[in-house]
N, C-alpha and C positions, 0 to 999 in steps of 0.2 A: 737322380734322387734315388737313393738308395730305399729298400720297400719297407712296410711298416713294420713285419713281423721280422726281417733282419733287424730292425732299431730293436725291437724287443726281445731279441735273442742276444744283442750286445749289453742290453742294459741288464739284462738275468746275471750275465758273465761278470756286470762290473757290480751290482749287490752281491756278489760272494765275496767281492775284494772288498769293498766299501758298505760292512754291513749295517752301518750307522743311519744310513739314507734312509728315508721314506720311501718303501718302496713302492705304493701307490702313487704317490704326487712324483716319485722321479717316473715311472711309467709311464705317467701322462706327459711328463714333462719331454721324455723322449721322443713323443709323437705331436707334440702341440705345434711347431713350427708347419708341420703340415694341414694348419687350420685354416685355410683358403678355401670357401666352397666355391666350386667349378660353375663356369656359365654351359650353356646345352650343349655346346662341341668340345669343352674341356680347354679351350686356345686362351682362357683369361681365369684368373680368379681374385675373390673377393673375401679380405686384401691380398694383393696382388702379391708373387712369390718375391718380387723385388725385395717387399717389406720384412715379410717373415722370413725369409733366409738373408738378409742382409746384402743385395748385390746391386750394382749400379746400374743402371740402363742399359741394355744391351747384352748384360751379361749373363751366363746361367751356370750349369754346376762347373765346379773346381774353382769357382772367384769368390764363394760367399767368405764377406770378411767377419768369420767368426769373433775374431778380438773386439772387433767394433759391438757387438752384442757382450761380449765379456766385461770390455771397462765397463759400461753404462748399466751394464743391470745384475752383473754377478761379483766382479771384485769388491772388495769389502764388507759383500753376506756373510754372516758368520752361519754355521750349521746348528751351532747351540741355543741362538736366537731364536730362530723360527725356522725347526727343522721340515717342514712340509715345503715353505717356500723357496728355502737353499735346495731341496731334493729337485722341485720344480725347473729351476733356474739351471740347476748343473745340467739336468736332464736334457732340455732344449740347448745347450752348450754343446753339450754331446753328439747332439742331432746334428747340427748344423758341423760340426767337426767329423763325421759319421759321411754325410753328404759330399764335402770335399775329398775326401779319402774313396767313396766309392765311382765320381769322377775321376779319377784319376786310375782309379784300379781296373774298374769295370768298366764305367761308360765311354771312355776315350778308346781301349783295346776293340770296343762293341764295334766302334764305329768304323775302326780301321777294318776289323777281322771282316765287316759285314759290307764293306764297302760298296758292292755291286748293290745290294738293296736297298743302300741310301741313297745311290746313283738314280735307281728306277723309281723310289717313292718316296724319296725326301724325307720328312720328318714323321710322316704317316710308318713308316719302317718302324718305328718304336712301339706300335700298337702289336705288331706282330712277336718282336722281341720282350717285350713285356709281359706277353703270355706266359714265357717262362717264367717270369719273373715271379710272378703271382702265382704262379700253378704250384713253385715248390715253398710259397709259402703258403698255399691251402694245405700242401702236402706234408707240408712241416707240424701246421696245428693238428690236422689230422693224426701223424703217429707220435705226438707228444702231450697226451691228455693231462699232464701235469706243471705244463710250461708256465712260466711265466704270463703267456695271454690271459692261461684260463685259470690258473691259482689268483692273481692279483688283479691283471688289467681288467677282464672281462668285470669282475663285482667292483672295481675301485671306483668310489664315489669320483663325479668329477671336479677340478679345483676349481679354485676361484680364478678371477681373472688378475692375475699378477704381472702382466704385461700392457702397457697401454693401447700398445700399437695390434693388438690381437682383441678382437672383442669376444668378451664371456661366450654370449649367447652363442657366436659363430664355433668357437672351438670348442663348446659343448656337443653343440649338432655335428661335429667332424669326430671328435672320438667316439661318440655313440654310433656313428655311422659304420666307422674300423670296427667295433665291436659286433654289429650286423654282419657285417660283408666276411668277416671269417668263423663266426658263431652260427650263423644263419643265412647263408648266401640265397639270394631269388634263384629261381631254375635257369634264368637265362643266364646271370652270372657265374653258373655251373656251368652249364653249357659253352660257354665260352672257354675255361680251363681246362674241361674233360678231353680224355680221361687223366686223372693225376698220374697216373704209373704208366709212363711211356717216354721215351726219348725227349732230350731237352737240349735242341741243337745251338741255341744261344748262351744258356748259360746253365750249368747243372748244380744238384746238389752239392759236390764235392766242392766246387768253387766258391758256390754260397756260403759255406760251412768256412772254408777258408779266409773268406773277408771277414765274416763274423769275429773268427779268432784272431785274425790280426788287426783289428782295429780295435778290440777289445786291449788288447797290447795297447796299441799306439794311444789309445785315451787315456788308461792309466799312466803311460810315460809323461802325457801333458801332464795331467793333473797334477803328481807329484813335481814335476820343476815349476808349475806355477803356484805352488805351495811353497817354494822356496826362492824363486827371484822372480821380477817384476817382467812381464810379459814383453816380447821382444816386438821392436817395431815393425809394422807393416800388417798386414789385412788377416792375417792367419796364423793359428798355433802350432801350424804344421812344420814354422819353422823350426821347432825344435827336436823335432825328429831326424833320423839318420837320414841320408839321400837314401837308402834302401827300403825305406818305410813308404818311400812315395811311388816307387816304380811300377811300370805297370804290368798287370798278369799277363802272362804270355798266352799265345792262343794254341789249341782253341779251348774257349772258355766255356762250351758245350760238349754234348756228347758226340758231337759231331762237325764238319767246318760249317754246315747249316746254310741256312739263307740262299 
């Protein structure tokens, strides 16, 4: 799943193209699917990812049924009737789409590029790889003091519980923890990512920016298409995109082969 700041960076670009949205509600909606509170070792979440990300048991990244969410919770909701609710739900939908695109463009090629690391460490390899992902996030927040994170999301009031499967208290807890993680990380969290100005062997800032830009374009294409036609049959609105938009990013994704 893509990182929290990448979701907000995409949201910031989308708000420039969709200025009638409620920026605070839209920002929170773009992070709300990650409202599951992890257990002690991070192996499970409450509510589980299968619920918040519309996954069937055993499925993971790239298999999110984003259209199941769209059909049940977003289709038919008009922005004029309740702008904040609509903006939140649209943000939630865009998060699901973004995660599907991240899996295709970044997640799958990362596994292929660093096959030896995964063969050695199994799923624990993601811990090392995500050090790059979240290091880039913190570097971006540090270097962009007027970005959407600081201007809108950090001071935004937490939204009400618009969705029955996401407990309001859980969502608010997680949104507040995301704010804290980027604005006031603990010494331990800082140490895990330090130094921020370093080589990024698994994913560098240029590829992250490419993902943000490409995903923004894709989401706008899907948004326009769904405004003018019925959603496609199947689990995902990615079916509305040309095949070229679903291609994996070529190696290397980082500053070196890494791993």
